DOVEX-739325 format. One line per field, with one value per residue: x, y, z of N, C-alpha, C, O in turn; residue in three letters. Coordinates in steps of 0.02 Angstrom, whole numbers, plus 50000, padded with zeros to 5 digits. Layout:
// DOVEX-739325
n.u <- [X:...]
n.v <- [Y:...]
n.w <- [Z:...]
ca.u <- [X:...]
ca.v <- [Y:...]
ca.w <- [Z:...]
c.u <- [X:...]
c.v <- [Y:...]
c.w <- [Z:...]
o.u <- [X:...]
o.v <- [Y:...]
o.w <- [Z:...]
residuo <- [ALA:...]
END
This chain:
// DOVEX-739325
n.u <- [50042:50096:50201:50125:50041:50143:50194:50082:50074:50206:50223:50163:50256:50371:50282:50226:50294:50259:50189:50290:50384:50310:50291:50423:50458:50366:50412:50545:50550:50440:50457:50557:50490:50395:50475:50516:50393:50363:50470:50437:50315:50363:50448:50352:50287:50377:50374:50242:50236:50185:50175:50117:50114:50251:50293:50216:50261:50395:50375:50323:50435:50512:50433:50449:50586:50582:50499:50579:50686:50617:50585:50712:50746:50644:50669:50792:50758:50671:50726:50718:50746:50767:50646:50705:50816:50783:50696:50649:50623:50540:50643:50655:50710:50864:50933:51018:51055:50992:50903:50731:50613:50546:50480:50576:50546:50406:50383:50441:50369:50236:50246:50275:50158:50057:50099:50084:49950:49895:49888:49860:49738:49677:49787:49869:49788:49789:49924:49934:49867:49959:50070:50028:50027:50164:50206:50146:50216:50344:50335:50299:50416:50500:50568:50515:50410:50230:50197:50301:50269:50142:50176:50260:50170:50082:50170:50202:50074:50046:50155:50132:50008:50043:50141:50070:49985:50068:50190:50192:50143:50233:50352:50328:50323:50454:50521:50483:50566:50685:50632:50602:50728:50766:50666:50694:50820:50782:50696:50785:50872:50794:50687:50728:50679:50559:50460:50427]
n.v <- [49939:50063:50083:50076:50190:50285:50267:50304:50443:50488:50451:50551:50647:50733:50748:50868:51025:51139:51088:51010:51111:51185:51091:51069:51195:51205:51099:51135:51270:51315:51264:51353:51473:51456:51461:51594:51655:51623:51690:51819:51839:51836:51949:52045:52044:52115:52241:52279:52273:52159:52040:51912:51870:51864:51770:51654:51631:51602:51485:51405:51391:51311:51196:51158:51121:51013:50924:50897:50834:50723:50665:50629:50532:50437:50402:50341:50229:50160:50128:50170:50149:50274:50299:50296:50219:50083:50064:50096:50258:50415:50536:50698:50789:50787:50691:50648:50477:50441:50413:50385:50386:50469:50602:50745:50871:50869:50851:50969:51077:51047:51051:51187:51241:51185:51237:51376:51377:51369:51499:51585:51559:51562:51588:51479:51372:51382:51359:51227:51164:51199:51127:50997:50998:51013:50888:50804:50850:50806:50671:50672:50723:50618:50588:50536:50409:50395:50348:50396:50528:50528:50466:50564:50670:50614:50594:50729:50778:50703:50740:50877:50885:50831:50923:51046:51019:50986:51060:51187:51307:51318:51337:51463:51538:51523:51586:51717:51790:51804:51874:52002:52062:52057:52137:52258:52286:52296:52409:52506:52509:52536:52621:52731:52843:52812:52731:52565]
n.w <- [50000:50042:49948:49833:49843:49843:49712:49638:49661:49633:49500:49430:49414:49305:49203:49181:49160:49231:49344:49400:49433:49525:49629:49667:49716:49824:49901:49932:49969:50049:50185:50234:50223:50322:50437:50429:50446:50580:50643:50604:50673:50802:50804:50778:50898:50977:50914:50935:51069:51131:51242:51250:51116:51088:51185:51153:51024:51048:51123:51024:50943:51028:51031:50897:50895:50985:50915:50802:50864:50912:50790:50744:50840:50820:50688:50702:50773:50690:50551:50380:50208:50079:49948:49819:49837:49846:49742:49569:49531:49492:49505:49545:49627:49694:49830:49981:50018:50146:50302:50275:50347:50489:50383:50388:50336:50334:50470:50525:50462:50498:50637:50661:50607:50691:50813:50794:50767:50893:50944:50840:50753:50621:50533:50571:50531:50390:50374:50415:50308:50210:50254:50233:50094:50074:50121:50023:49912:49941:49921:49786:49722:49739:49857:49975:50052:50062:50190:50267:50277:50337:50458:50509:50530:50625:50731:50761:50797:50913:50997:51003:51069:51194:51232:51235:51340:51449:51451:51384:51448:51554:51483:51427:51545:51593:51491:51513:51602:51527:51421:51468:51478:51344:51286:51347:51292:51158:51160:51202:51096:50979:51014:51102:51168:51224:51349:51407]
ca.u <- [50000:50139:50235:50073:50024:50201:50196:50025:50092:50270:50217:50140:50315:50398:50227:50210:50347:50229:50175:50355:50413:50269:50305:50491:50455:50331:50455:50608:50545:50389:50483:50591:50438:50365:50521:50512:50328:50371:50515:50398:50269:50403:50469:50291:50275:50418:50350:50177:50243:50137:50213:50085:50137:50321:50298:50189:50306:50452:50353:50317:50503:50532:50397:50483:50647:50562:50474:50635:50721:50575:50593:50778:50743:50600:50704:50846:50728:50638:50760:50690:50781:50731:50615:50750:50868:50758:50651:50658:50574:50550:50677:50666:50751:50914:50937:51063:51021:50990:50839:50671:50559:50492:50502:50591:50509:50337:50385:50455:50314:50176:50259:50265:50087:50019:50118:50053:49878:49877:49874:49839:49699:49669:49852:49890:49748:49817:49990:49923:49855:50023:50113:50004:50053:50236:50211:50131:50270:50403:50322:50299:50484:50535:50610:50483:50349:50173:50200:50348:50233:50090:50211:50284:50113:50058:50220:50193:50010:50054:50201:50100:49957:50078:50176:50021:49956:50117:50250:50190:50137:50296:50402:50314:50343:50528:50542:50464:50625:50728:50597:50607:50793:50765:50624:50731:50872:50748:50672:50843:50903:50750:50642:50760:50644:50496:50463:50381]
ca.v <- [50000:50122:50092:50089:50261:50322:50264:50342:50514:50501:50441:50614:50690:50735:50750:50939:51069:51184:51050:50993:51171:51202:51043:51082:51256:51188:51053:51164:51340:51326:51258:51415:51525:51445:51487:51667:51675:51621:51745:51881:51845:51852:52019:52085:52049:52170:52305:52296:52264:52107:51984:51848:51851:51844:51709:51597:51618:51567:51417:51368:51373:51254:51138:51142:51085:50950:50879:50875:50784:50663:50637:50596:50471:50388:50379:50297:50167:50126:50152:50150:50179:50318:50261:50288:50169:50016:50061:50143:50311:50477:50578:50764:50826:50741:50690:50597:50413:50431:50387:50413:50391:50507:50659:50805:50927:50864:50863:51040:51122:51034:51075:51260:51254:51169:51285:51441:51366:51378:51569:51620:51504:51566:51578:51411:51326:51384:51328:51154:51144:51205:51072:50938:51005:50998:50815:50776:50868:50765:50608:50687:50731:50554:50586:50503:50370:50425:50328:50441:50591:50514:50455:50629:50708:50583:50611:50799:50787:50675:50782:50942:50876:50824:50986:51097:51000:50979:51102:51251:51363:51322:51367:51535:51568:51525:51637:51784:51824:51822:51922:52070:52088:52067:52195:52317:52298:52318:52477:52549:52514:52561:52673:52753:52898:52789:52680:52510]
ca.w <- [50000:50046:49884:49783:49848:49820:49639:49613:49664:49601:49427:49399:49402:49237:49155:49170:49185:49280:49405:49429:49463:49584:49682:49690:49758:49886:49938:49955:49992:50100:50253:50253:50232:50388:50487:50426:50476:50653:50661:50595:50729:50862:50800:50785:50970:51002:50886:50965:51142:51148:51272:51232:51049:51093:51224:51116:50967:51077:51141:50961:50925:51070:51004:50834:50912:51016:50862:50761:50904:50910:50723:50743:50881:50787:50628:50724:50797:50633:50491:50315:50151:50034:49893:49762:49854:49835:49684:49515:49543:49456:49555:49516:49676:49722:49903:50008:50032:50218:50327:50244:50397:50457:50343:50428:50308:50358:50542:50538:50442:50538:50705:50661:50595:50752:50865:50779:50772:50963:50960:50779:50726:50548:50502:50585:50490:50323:50376:50417:50239:50174:50275:50197:50026:50078:50125:49957:49867:49955:49886:49715:49696:49745:49916:50032:50047:50099:50261:50301:50289:50387:50521:50533:50555:50687:50782:50780:50832:50980:51036:51014:51121:51258:51245:51255:51405:51504:51450:51351:51495:51589:51437:51423:51609:51595:51442:51535:51630:51471:51379:51495:51458:51272:51272:51369:51242:51097:51170:51207:51030:50927:51037:51165:51202:51252:51401:51395]
c.u <- [50043:50173:50184:50053:50082:50203:50141:50041:50155:50267:50190:50198:50339:50343:50209:50265:50320:50218:50241:50385:50376:50286:50376:50493:50422:50377:50514:50601:50497:50415:50520:50542:50406:50410:50520:50447:50334:50415:50479:50349:50305:50424:50409:50274:50316:50391:50286:50178:50193:50174:50183:50110:50210:50328:50273:50232:50368:50434:50344:50385:50529:50498:50429:50545:50631:50539:50530:50678:50683:50581:50659:50777:50702:50634:50761:50819:50698:50667:50727:50729:50736:50701:50663:50807:50846:50716:50674:50603:50588:50578:50691:50700:50800:50918:50986:51023:51023:50920:50780:50616:50584:50521:50514:50555:50437:50334:50392:50397:50251:50185:50249:50192:50046:50036:50085:49977:49853:49858:49857:49802:49695:49734:49876:49853:49775:49886:49985:49910:49919:50070:50092:50028:50128:50246:50198:50188:50332:50396:50328:50370:50527:50577:50581:50425:50292:50174:50248:50314:50181:50122:50236:50227:50087:50106:50210:50128:50014:50097:50170:50048:49990:50111:50127:49992:50006:50171:50240:50187:50201:50351:50391:50335:50419:50553:50531:50523:50672:50697:50604:50674:50796:50724:50659:50784:50841:50726:50731:50874:50858:50704:50668:50722:50580:50509:50413:50353]
c.v <- [50063:50136:50107:50162:50305:50325:50306:50417:50529:50493:50503:50661:50681:50731:50822:50982:51114:51148:51031:51052:51190:51155:51052:51142:51241:51146:51088:51232:51349:51315:51320:51472:51518:51471:51563:51693:51676:51678:51812:51892:51865:51925:52067:52095:52103:52237:52327:52290:52213:52046:51917:51824:51828:51777:51647:51580:51581:51494:51374:51347:51313:51190:51112:51100:51016:50900:50854:50823:50717:50627:50599:50530:50417:50359:50331:50229:50126:50152:50125:50185:50228:50276:50247:50239:50099:50008:50108:50196:50369:50527:50646:50812:50777:50747:50637:50534:50396:50407:50423:50427:50421:50567:50720:50866:50928:50877:50938:51086:51110:51057:51150:51277:51242:51217:51352:51436:51380:51450:51613:51569:51506:51553:51506:51360:51324:51351:51252:51128:51146:51148:51007:50939:50990:50922:50782:50789:50825:50695:50618:50690:50669:50545:50546:50459:50408:50408:50371:50506:50581:50503:50519:50669:50680:50598:50682:50809:50760:50720:50851:50938:50870:50889:51039:51082:51005:51032:51174:51310:51373:51354:51442:51570:51575:51580:51708:51823:51847:51877:51993:52102:52101:52129:52259:52335:52324:52391:52526:52561:52551:52617:52701:52806:52875:52738:52625:52484]
c.w <- [50000:49979:49829:49783:49825:49743:49608:49609:49624:49525:49392:49385:49330:49184:49137:49201:49241:49347:49439:49466:49526:49642:49710:49736:49825:49931:49970:49987:50050:50171:50278:50264:50301:50444:50488:50456:50552:50677:50656:50651:50792:50862:50804:50858:51002:50978:50919:51041:51169:51175:51252:51165:51050:51129:51187:51055:50991:51093:51078:50935:50964:51047:50940:50847:50941:50962:50817:50799:50906:50844:50718:50781:50847:50725:50645:50746:50739:50568:50428:50260:50113:49977:49835:49775:49834:49772:49629:49520:49496:49507:49524:49565:49707:49798:49924:50025:50106:50238:50294:50295:50462:50419:50388:50402:50333:50433:50557:50522:50483:50610:50709:50652:50658:50809:50856:50783:50843:50979:50900:50736:50650:50512:50511:50542:50419:50320:50381:50346:50198:50191:50241:50125:50024:50080:50058:49909:49878:49925:49811:49686:49706:49807:49974:50011:50082:50173:50301:50320:50344:50456:50552:50564:50621:50744:50807:50820:50904:51024:51050:51069:51190:51279:51270:51324:51462:51507:51427:51399:51534:51547:51432:51488:51614:51548:51468:51563:51576:51429:51404:51475:51383:51253:51292:51317:51177:51103:51172:51138:50980:50949:51103:51203:51236:51307:51384:51459]
o.u <- [50029:50173:50199:50047:50072:50212:50151:50024:50157:50305:50195:50189:50330:50357:50180:50280:50354:50235:50246:50408:50407:50294:50387:50525:50448:50382:50533:50643:50511:50398:50514:50552:50393:50385:50521:50446:50312:50400:50488:50340:50281:50418:50415:50248:50294:50386:50275:50127:50162:50201:50220:50125:50228:50365:50305:50238:50392:50472:50357:50393:50563:50529:50437:50556:50663:50557:50530:50703:50712:50581:50662:50803:50722:50629:50775:50851:50701:50637:50711:50742:50675:50728:50662:50843:50886:50701:50713:50544:50640:50541:50736:50717:50780:50907:50994:50964:51050:50882:50780:50577:50636:50581:50468:50534:50410:50289:50355:50379:50217:50138:50218:50166:50004:49992:50060:49944:49795:49817:49840:49830:49709:49737:49900:49882:49784:49904:50028:49938:49933:50106:50135:50048:50153:50289:50235:50207:50369:50446:50358:50383:50584:50617:50618:50394:50305:50155:50239:50327:50176:50097:50233:50234:50073:50084:50209:50128:49987:50079:50180:50044:49967:50109:50140:49977:49988:50195:50278:50225:50222:50391:50439:50361:50444:50601:50566:50530:50698:50732:50613:50677:50825:50744:50654:50792:50868:50737:50726:50898:50883:50682:50635:50731:50550:50561:50363:50313]
o.v <- [50110:50193:50145:50193:50356:50378:50339:50451:50577:50526:50508:50710:50628:50714:50835:50975:51126:51174:51034:51046:51209:51178:51043:51141:51261:51158:51074:51251:51388:51354:51338:51514:51568:51500:51593:51746:51723:51711:51857:51948:51906:51959:52122:52147:52135:52285:52386:52301:52223:52006:51870:51765:51779:51732:51595:51522:51536:51448:51314:51292:51270:51138:51052:51048:50966:50841:50796:50776:50664:50565:50544:50480:50359:50299:50285:50177:50065:50193:50066:50245:50222:50224:50193:50220:50060:49952:50154:50180:50372:50556:50652:50868:50730:50800:50586:50537:50346:50382:50485:50474:50401:50579:50744:50909:50980:50911:50966:51129:51158:51081:51174:51323:51283:51235:51382:51484:51399:51462:51671:51539:51455:51514:51475:51311:51270:51319:51216:51078:51101:51123:50967:50888:50959:50895:50737:50746:50810:50664:50577:50663:50667:50498:50524:50470:50449:50449:50382:50535:50621:50528:50529:50699:50717:50613:50694:50844:50790:50736:50878:50982:50901:50908:51074:51128:51025:51048:51218:51358:51429:51393:51480:51626:51626:51615:51754:51882:51903:51921:52039:52160:52151:52168:52309:52394:52368:52431:52581:52615:52593:52657:52694:52814:52914:52706:52637:52437]
o.w <- [49963:49955:49783:49731:49792:49714:49557:49561:49585:49489:49331:49348:49299:49126:49084:49260:49291:49400:49501:49523:49576:49699:49769:49788:49877:49991:50027:50029:50096:50215:50337:50308:50334:50493:50542:50487:50584:50727:50697:50674:50831:50912:50831:50878:51050:51017:50931:51073:51222:51137:51238:51156:51018:51106:51189:51037:50957:51079:51080:50909:50937:51043:50930:50815:50923:50964:50797:50769:50901:50841:50690:50758:50844:50712:50607:50737:50740:50534:50423:50265:50116:49960:49806:49728:49808:49751:49641:49514:49464:49546:49482:49547:49742:49826:49890:50043:50127:50196:50287:50287:50487:50422:50422:50441:50352:50456:50597:50562:50501:50642:50757:50684:50676:50848:50904:50802:50852:51023:50909:50690:50617:50465:50464:50520:50391:50271:50355:50325:50158:50148:50222:50097:49977:50046:50038:49869:49831:49905:49776:49633:49683:49811:50018:49959:50126:50215:50360:50373:50391:50506:50613:50617:50668:50800:50867:50870:50950:51080:51104:51112:51237:51338:51320:51362:51517:51562:51449:51392:51547:51572:51433:51485:51636:51564:51447:51549:51579:51405:51364:51458:51362:51210:51256:51300:51145:51057:51146:51123:50942:50908:51155:51263:51273:51309:51351:51459]
residuo <- [MET:ASN:TYR:TRP:LEU:PHE:SER:LEU:ILE:ASN:ASP:MET:ALA:ASN:GLN:SER:ILE:VAL:LEU:ASP:ALA:LEU:MET:ILE:VAL:ILE:SER:LYS:VAL:VAL:PRO:TYR:ILE:TYR:ILE:PHE:ILE:LEU:ALA:GLY:LEU:TYR:MET:GLN:GLY:PHE:ARG:THR:ARG:ASN:PHE:LYS:LEU:ARG:GLY:GLU:SER:PHE:ALA:THR:GLY:VAL:LEU:PHE:VAL:ILE:CYS:LEU:LEU:GLY:SER:PHE:ILE:LEU:GLY:SER:MET:PHE:TYR:GLU:ASN:ARG:PRO:PHE:VAL:ASP:HIS:THR:VAL:VAL:LEU:ILE:VAL:ASN:HIS:ALA:ALA:ASP:ALA:SER:PHE:PRO:SER:ASP:HIS:ALA:VAL:GLY:THR:MET:ALA:LEU:ALA:CYS:GLY:ILE:LEU:PHE:TYR:ARG:TRP:ASN:LEU:GLY:THR:TRP:MET:VAL:TYR:GLY:SER:ILE:LEU:VAL:GLY:ILE:SER:ARG:VAL:PHE:VAL:GLY:ASN:HIS:TYR:PRO:GLY:ASP:ILE:LEU:GLY:ALA:PHE:ILE:LEU:VAL:TRP:ILE:LEU:THR:ALA:LEU:TYR:ASN:LYS:LEU:LEU:ARG:ARG:GLY:VAL:VAL:ARG:VAL:TYR:LYS:GLY:LEU:ASP:ARG:ARG:LEU:MET:HIS:ALA:TYR:MET:LYS:ARG:PHE:GLN:PRO:GLU:GLU:ARG:TYR]
END
């Protein structure tokens, strides 16, 4: 089933220059856009003097790191070759022949989407959809099996649920002490005549 679904999606590659280009962009560029979105939200928190926005953005960054660590551990426990190692595939984005499961691109984008969903529902919802597209694109370009993507998403959803229940508020509280110093430095550098 996993390989059958992979073939169904991957066989569409090299059929349309436009579709290939779109999938390559989604696969390679969208993860960086997500990082810039999180950084933008964090900086907006400074510009608007909104601690909640800064704190939740920081907490999302911590979730992102936790999910990537979880991905590394899971991949070490259940190693799977890339599709192009064991099969003849349509490979339109070259990749090292390392662990395929789970997909780090899917983990990273879904972690950022779920983290932002916690405090920016509309934006986070669109980012979840975008993350699903990233997952599909990783299969399309020949780098991952569908199971790698699904496994990545399930990992993120489980870790996000545990994080939000057990750790998120504590992370924001710990960040609060650091934030005051950062905000003071920001105000001194960019708005020296105003008090916060």
